[in-house]
C-alpha positions in Angstrom: 68.4 139.3 126.7 71.9 139.1 127.9 73.3 135.8 128.9 76.0 135.5 131.4 79.0 132.9 130.7 81.4 131.5 133.6 84.7 133.9 133.7 87.9 133.0 131.7 91.2 134.3 132.8 93.3 134.0 129.9 94.9 131.2 127.8 96.8 128.8 129.6 98.6 126.9 126.9 98.7 126.3 123.2 99.1 122.9 122.0 100.9 122.4 118.5 101.3 119.2 116.5 104.6 119.0 115.3 106.5 116.5 113.0 109.7 115.9 115.2 109.1 116.7 118.8 112.9 116.4 119.4 113.7 119.0 116.6 110.9 121.3 117.7 111.8 121.2 121.4 115.4 122.1 120.4 114.3 124.8 118.2 111.7 126.6 120.9 114.6 126.5 123.4 117.4 127.8 121.2 115.3 130.4 119.4 112.8 131.5 121.9 114.1 130.4 125.4 111.4 127.9 126.3 112.4 125.1 128.8 110.8 121.7 129.2 108.4 121.6 132.1 107.4 117.9 131.7 106.2 115.3 129.2 102.4 114.2 129.1 100.9 111.2 127.4 97.9 111.5 125.3 95.4 110.0 127.7 94.9 106.5 126.8 96.1 106.7 123.2 99.3 106.7 121.5 101.4 109.9 121.5 102.7 112.5 123.8 103.1 116.2 124.4 106.3 117.9 125.6 105.2 120.8 127.6 107.5 123.7 127.6 107.3 127.0 129.4 108.9 130.4 129.2 110.9 131.0 132.3 109.3 133.5 134.6 105.9 133.6 133.1 102.7 131.7 133.0 103.3 130.8 129.2 103.1 127.1 128.3 103.4 125.7 125.0 102.6 121.9 124.3 104.5 120.2 121.4 102.4 117.2 120.4 103.5 114.0 118.8 100.8 112.0 117.1 102.2 109.0 115.6 99.4 109.0 112.9 99.7 112.6 111.8 100.2 113.2 108.3 103.6 114.9 108.7 102.6 117.6 106.1 104.0 121.2 106.6 101.6 123.6 108.5 99.3 125.9 106.2 97.3 128.6 107.8 94.9 127.7 104.8 93.7 124.7 106.4 91.0 124.8 109.3 92.6 125.5 112.5 95.2 127.4 113.7 96.3 130.5 111.6 99.3 131.5 113.7 100.7 132.1 117.4 101.1 135.5 118.6 103.4 135.9 121.6 103.5 139.3 123.3 106.4 141.5 124.6 106.2 144.3 126.7 108.2 147.0 125.2 108.7 148.3 121.6 112.5 147.9 121.9 111.8 144.1 122.5 110.7 143.6 118.9 114.3 144.8 117.8 115.8 142.8 120.3 114.1 139.8 119.1 115.1 140.7 115.7 118.5 140.6 116.6 117.9 137.2 118.3 116.4 135.8 115.3 119.3 137.0 112.9 121.8 135.5 115.6 120.3 132.0 115.4 119.7 132.2 111.5 115.9 132.2 111.6 114.4 134.1 108.6 111.7 136.7 109.4 109.8 139.4 107.9 110.4 143.0 108.3 109.4 144.7 111.3 106.0 146.3 111.0 105.1 149.5 112.8 101.5 150.8 112.9 99.7 153.7 114.5 96.3 152.3 113.6 93.9 151.3 115.0 96.4 151.5 118.2 100.0 151.9 118.1 101.7 148.5 117.7 104.5 146.9 116.2 105.4 143.1 115.2 107.6 140.9 113.4 106.6 137.3 112.0 108.7 134.0 111.5 108.1 130.4 111.3 109.0 127.4 113.2 110.6 124.0 111.7 106.7 123.1 110.9 106.1 126.3 109.1 103.8 127.3 112.1 103.4 131.0 111.8 104.6 132.9 114.9 104.3 136.7 115.5 106.1 138.6 118.0 103.7 141.5 119.0 103.9 144.8 121.0 101.0 147.0 121.8 101.1 150.3 123.4 99.9 150.7 126.8 99.7 146.9 127.5 
């Protein structure tokens, strides 16, 4: 029996709990070119999110401040987020991003080019909280 579910159209935003909202906002601005869209309180509780956007896109990122957060560095070994992958449109964009990361002094892994299961390329690095970020290109998308 096939079950029908309502339609989804994509991800709207990702919310990341960070240790220092101001430092993270500066990093995402300087390194990835995001800009602040607005600040949103966390409902009736303490804390807030600085919501950023990548200009000219529908990509939004929330940098969440929770006053009672444990302040530990990110680990993909805890339940929850493993990494955030951001798509680029051309293979050459991966190389341009490597140049950008080098220019702003962000350590990154080597560029990985794979032909299987489909042709793609990627580069990995971490934000100030050690959240894993991947820039990803896939042929034909």
